[in-house]
C-alpha positions as CSV (number, residue, x, y, z in Angstrom):
1,M,0.0,0.0,0.0
2,T,1.4,3.4,-1.0
3,R,1.9,6.2,1.6
4,S,-1.0,8.2,0.1
5,L,-3.3,5.3,0.3
6,R,-2.3,4.6,3.9
7,A,-2.9,8.3,4.7
8,L,-6.3,8.2,3.1
9,S,-7.2,5.0,5.0
10,F,-6.2,6.6,8.2
11,V,-8.3,9.7,7.5
12,L,-11.3,7.5,6.6
13,L,-10.8,5.4,9.8
14,V,-10.7,8.6,12.0
15,S,-13.8,9.9,10.3
16,L,-15.7,6.6,10.9
17,V,-14.7,6.6,14.6
18,L,-15.8,10.2,15.0
19,L,-19.1,9.4,13.2
20,V,-19.8,6.4,15.5
21,S,-18.9,8.5,18.5
22,Q,-21.3,11.2,17.5
23,E,-24.1,8.8,16.9
24,V,-23.5,7.1,20.3
25,A,-23.5,10.6,21.9
26,R,-27.0,11.3,20.6
27,A,-28.6,7.8,21.0
28,N,-29.4,8.1,24.7
29,F,-31.2,11.4,24.5
30,P,-35.0,12.0,24.3
31,A,-36.2,13.5,21.1
32,Y,-39.8,14.2,20.1
33,V,-41.4,14.5,16.6
34,H,-43.5,17.5,15.7
35,V,-45.5,17.5,12.5
36,V,-45.6,21.0,10.9
37,R,-49.0,22.6,10.6
38,D,-50.3,25.4,8.4
39,G,-48.9,28.8,9.4
40,E,-46.1,27.5,11.6
41,T,-42.5,28.6,11.3
42,L,-39.3,27.3,12.8
43,A,-39.4,30.3,15.2
44,S,-43.0,29.7,16.3
45,I,-42.3,26.0,16.9
46,A,-39.1,26.8,18.9
47,Q,-41.2,29.2,20.9
48,R,-43.8,26.5,21.7
49,Y,-41.3,23.8,22.7
50,Y,-38.5,25.9,24.3
51,G,-40.1,29.2,25.1
52,D,-37.5,30.9,22.9
53,P,-37.9,31.6,19.1
54,R,-34.1,31.9,18.7
55,R,-33.9,28.2,19.3
56,E,-35.0,27.7,15.7
57,S,-31.2,27.3,15.0
58,V,-31.4,24.1,17.0
59,L,-34.3,22.8,14.9
60,V,-32.4,23.7,11.8
61,A,-29.2,21.9,12.8
62,E,-31.0,18.8,14.3
63,N,-33.1,18.3,11.2
64,G,-30.5,19.1,8.6
65,L,-32.4,22.2,7.3
66,T,-31.1,25.3,5.7
67,T,-34.1,27.5,6.2
68,Q,-33.7,30.1,8.9
69,G,-35.0,33.5,9.9
70,G,-38.5,32.4,10.7
71,S,-39.3,31.4,7.1
72,A,-42.2,29.2,6.3
73,I,-41.7,25.5,6.2
74,V,-43.6,22.7,4.5
75,V,-46.8,21.5,6.1
76,G,-46.5,17.9,7.1
77,L,-42.8,18.0,7.6
78,R,-41.7,15.9,10.6
79,L,-39.3,17.8,12.8
80,V,-37.2,16.2,15.6
81,V,-37.4,18.3,18.8
82,P,-34.4,17.4,21.0
83,T,-33.9,18.1,24.6
84,V,-31.4,17.5,27.5
85,N,-31.4,14.2,29.4
86,Y,-31.3,13.5,33.1
87,H,-29.3,10.7,34.8
88,R,-29.7,9.3,38.3
89,V,-26.3,8.3,39.7
90,R,-26.0,4.6,40.7
91,A,-23.7,3.4,43.4
92,G,-20.1,3.5,42.4
93,E,-20.6,5.4,39.1
94,T,-18.0,8.0,38.1
95,W,-18.2,11.1,36.0
96,A,-16.2,9.4,33.4
97,Q,-18.5,6.3,33.2
98,I,-21.5,8.6,32.9
99,A,-19.9,10.6,30.1
100,D,-19.0,7.4,28.3
101,R,-22.6,6.1,28.6
102,H,-24.2,9.3,27.3
103,Y,-21.5,10.6,25.0
104,G,-19.5,7.6,24.1
105,D,-16.3,9.3,25.4
106,A,-15.2,9.5,29.0
107,R,-13.2,12.6,28.2
108,R,-16.4,14.6,27.9
109,A,-17.2,14.2,31.6
110,Y,-16.2,17.8,32.2
111,A,-19.3,19.0,30.3
112,I,-21.6,17.1,32.7
113,V,-19.6,18.4,35.8
114,E,-20.0,22.0,34.5
115,A,-23.7,21.5,33.9
116,N,-24.3,20.5,37.5
117,P,-22.5,23.0,39.7
118,A,-24.6,22.1,42.8
119,V,-23.1,18.6,42.8
120,E,-19.9,18.7,44.7
121,G,-17.1,16.1,45.0
122,S,-14.6,14.4,42.8
123,Q,-17.3,11.8,42.0
124,P,-21.1,12.3,41.8
125,P,-23.0,11.0,44.9
126,E,-25.3,8.1,44.6
127,G,-28.9,9.1,43.9
128,A,-28.0,12.5,42.5
129,E,-30.0,13.5,39.4
130,L,-27.6,15.0,36.8
131,L,-28.5,17.2,33.8
132,I,-26.8,15.8,30.7
133,P,-26.3,18.6,28.0
134,Y,-27.7,17.6,24.6
135,P,-25.0,17.1,22.0
136,L,-26.4,19.0,19.0
137,R,-24.9,17.9,15.6
138,H,-23.8,20.9,13.6
139,V,-22.5,20.7,10.1
140,A,-20.2,23.5,9.2
141,D,-20.6,25.5,6.0
142,Q,-17.7,27.3,4.2
143,R,-17.9,30.4,6.4
144,D,-18.1,28.7,9.7
145,T,-15.6,29.0,12.6
146,L,-15.9,27.8,16.1
147,N,-16.5,31.4,17.2
148,H,-19.4,31.7,14.8
149,V,-20.9,28.4,16.0
150,A,-20.5,29.3,19.6
151,Q,-22.1,32.7,19.0
152,T,-25.0,30.9,17.3
153,Y,-25.8,28.5,20.0
154,Y,-24.4,30.1,23.2
155,G,-24.8,33.7,22.4
156,T,-21.1,34.4,23.0
157,T,-17.8,33.4,21.5
158,D,-16.6,32.2,24.9
159,G,-18.2,28.9,24.1
160,S,-15.6,28.2,21.5
161,R,-13.3,26.8,24.1
162,T,-16.1,24.3,25.1
163,L,-16.5,23.3,21.5
164,R,-12.8,22.7,21.0
165,R,-12.5,20.6,24.1
166,F,-15.7,18.6,23.5
167,N,-14.7,17.8,19.9
168,S,-10.9,17.4,20.5
169,L,-10.1,20.2,18.0
170,R,-6.8,22.0,17.8
171,T,-7.9,25.1,16.0
172,L,-10.9,27.4,15.7
173,R,-11.1,26.8,12.0
174,L,-13.6,24.5,10.5
175,S,-13.8,23.0,7.0
176,R,-17.0,22.8,5.0
177,G,-19.0,19.8,5.9
178,Q,-17.1,19.1,9.1
179,V,-19.4,17.8,11.8
180,I,-19.0,18.9,15.4
181,L,-21.1,18.3,18.5
182,V,-22.4,21.3,20.5
183,P,-23.3,20.4,24.1
184,L,-26.4,22.5,25.2
185,P,-27.1,22.4,28.9
186,D,-30.1,24.8,28.6
187,L,-32.0,23.0,25.9
188,V,-34.9,22.2,28.2
189,L,-38.6,22.0,27.2
190,S,-40.8,24.8,28.3
191,E,-44.0,24.1,30.3
192,E,-46.0,24.3,27.1
193,G,-43.5,22.0,25.4
194,R,-43.8,19.4,28.1
195,R,-47.6,19.6,27.9
196,I,-47.6,19.1,24.2
197,V,-45.3,16.1,24.4
198,A,-47.3,14.5,27.2
199,E,-50.6,14.9,25.3
200,R,-49.1,13.4,22.1
201,T,-47.0,10.6,23.6
202,G,-48.7,9.9,26.8
203,V,-45.3,10.3,28.6
204,T,-44.5,13.3,30.7
205,P,-40.9,14.4,30.0
206,N,-38.5,14.7,32.9
207,D,-38.3,18.4,33.8
208,G,-35.4,18.0,36.3
209,E,-37.7,18.4,39.3
210,V,-35.6,16.0,41.4
211,R,-32.4,17.8,40.4
212,D,-33.9,21.1,41.4
213,R,-35.1,19.7,44.8
214,Q,-31.7,18.3,45.5
215,A,-30.1,21.6,44.8
216,L,-32.6,23.4,47.1
217,I,-31.8,20.8,49.9
218,G,-28.1,21.4,49.4
219,E,-28.6,25.1,49.9
220,Q,-30.3,24.4,53.3
221,L,-27.7,22.0,54.7
222,P,-25.4,24.9,56.0
223,T,-28.4,26.3,57.9
224,L,-29.1,22.9,59.5
225,Q,-25.4,22.5,60.6
226,E,-25.4,26.1,61.9
227,Q,-28.5,25.4,64.1
228,V,-26.6,22.6,65.8
229,R,-23.5,24.6,66.2
230,V,-25.3,27.4,68.0
231,G,-27.3,25.0,70.2
232,R,-30.7,25.4,68.4
233,Y,-31.3,21.6,68.6
234,T,-35.1,21.5,68.4
235,E,-35.1,23.7,65.3
236,A,-32.4,21.5,63.8
237,V,-34.4,18.3,64.4
238,S,-37.4,20.0,62.8
239,L,-35.5,21.2,59.7
240,G,-33.5,17.9,59.4
241,N,-36.6,15.8,59.3
242,R,-38.4,18.1,57.0
243,L,-35.5,17.8,54.5
244,L,-35.5,14.0,54.8
245,G,-39.2,14.0,54.1
246,A,-38.6,15.8,50.8
247,G,-37.5,12.5,49.4
248,E,-35.2,11.9,46.4
249,L,-32.1,13.0,48.3
250,T,-28.5,12.1,47.3
251,G,-26.6,9.6,49.4
252,N,-24.3,12.4,50.6
253,Q,-27.2,14.6,51.6
254,V,-28.8,11.7,53.7
255,V,-25.5,11.1,55.5
256,T,-25.0,14.8,56.3
257,I,-28.5,15.2,57.6
258,Q,-28.6,12.0,59.6
259,R,-25.2,12.8,61.2
260,T,-26.3,16.3,62.1
261,L,-29.6,15.0,63.5
262,A,-27.7,12.5,65.6
263,I,-25.7,15.2,67.3
264,A,-28.9,17.2,68.0
265,Y,-30.6,14.1,69.4
266,V,-27.8,13.5,71.8
267,A,-28.0,17.1,73.0
268,L,-31.8,16.6,73.6
269,S,-31.1,13.4,75.6
270,R,-32.5,11.1,73.0
271,E,-29.6,8.8,72.5
272,D,-31.9,6.1,71.1
273,L,-32.8,8.4,68.2
274,A,-29.2,9.4,67.8
275,V,-28.1,5.8,67.4
276,E,-30.9,5.3,64.8
277,A,-29.7,8.4,62.9
278,F,-26.1,7.2,62.9
279,R,-27.2,3.8,61.6
280,E,-29.0,5.4,58.7
281,A,-25.8,7.4,57.9
282,L,-23.7,4.3,58.1
283,E,-26.0,2.4,55.8
284,R,-25.2,5.0,53.2
285,Q,-21.6,5.5,54.1
286,P,-20.1,2.4,55.8
287,D,-16.7,4.0,56.2
288,L,-18.1,7.0,58.0
289,E,-15.8,8.2,60.9
290,L,-16.0,10.9,63.5
291,D,-13.1,12.9,64.8
292,S,-12.8,11.6,68.4
293,R,-10.8,14.7,69.4
294,R,-13.5,17.1,68.4
295,T,-16.6,15.0,69.2
296,S,-18.1,14.8,72.6
297,P,-18.0,11.4,74.4
298,T,-21.8,11.1,74.4
299,V,-21.9,11.6,70.6
300,M,-19.1,9.1,70.2
301,R,-20.9,6.6,72.4
302,A,-24.0,6.8,70.2
303,F,-21.9,6.5,67.0
304,D,-20.0,3.5,68.4
305,Q,-23.3,1.9,69.4
306,A,-24.7,2.4,65.9
307,R,-21.7,0.9,64.3
308,A,-21.8,-2.1,66.6
309,Q,-25.4,-2.7,65.7
310,R,-24.7,-2.4,62.0
311,D,-21.7,-4.8,62.3
312,A,-23.7,-7.3,64.2
313,A,-26.6,-7.2,61.7
314,G,-24.1,-7.5,58.8
315,D,-22.5,-10.6,60.4
316,G,-25.8,-12.2,61.0
317,G,-25.2,-12.3,64.7
318,A,-27.0,-10.5,67.4
319,S,-30.1,-8.5,66.6
320,A,-29.9,-4.7,66.5
321,A,-31.6,-4.5,69.9
322,D,-29.2,-7.0,71.4
323,A,-26.2,-5.1,69.9
324,G,-27.6,-1.9,71.4
325,T,-27.9,-3.5,74.8
326,A,-24.4,-4.9,74.7
327,A,-22.7,-1.7,73.5
328,P,-20.9,0.4,76.1
């Protein structure tokens, strides 16, 4: 095989790999079909589904159209209406694994991290609902640059850095016909859009309600911890149980709340409830430890008792009640 043929084969192989990667990146995302009716334009359809007529650029790119500027489109045309996805983190999942599942490339994990600023930690906590930006497929024309593409979809050229990283590009230049993926974290359906989809498909789209609730709970955790720190134990118990009652918490949030509640219960002379709270925390985080130098003996006693009960139950030995009686 000549050098030129080897070079051509390499280019074709790279192109095939990129194409497969792009299709994998889009396969796990919800997309709905809208049949164009008389009088509708791309802008009016974008307004209905996204609450923003400027999102017609998304419909153009997603459906391989060239018509823009609110021009009329053909009645009966079937348009794909894409949107972001949501992912509930399973035990042991990493950012890289989630990126590989949704984008076909673990290196794109940073896009998911950036889209979920309320989720802290080097790895996502179990139970967290993550927003996964939609990877829009954009085909470059002869005038396109990354700055122009970023301006089109993000409203600013700052997004060109995101596009370079997401597509592993070295320059801002694009060649005609080159396909790049544009991660869109704000491509969410409007209330009207969700209603339309629910009426036509019988399935209510995920609107990120769990993610929003988890973010709100995260904002209230410092208040809970401060209440315990200043000795407002009754208020802490009330707030902590209210947060637990909200449901759909992340594993880390449950651990933080139960650990804080346990300290409040000890201060209120309810060591039995403190032990129960510590056990709930240990169920979520078996390697949980307390700093014995900064933790009161009564709190440490409740924690040790909870750990002894858990260990006994795990070994199939004494019952939780027996373990509690035997604990010092």
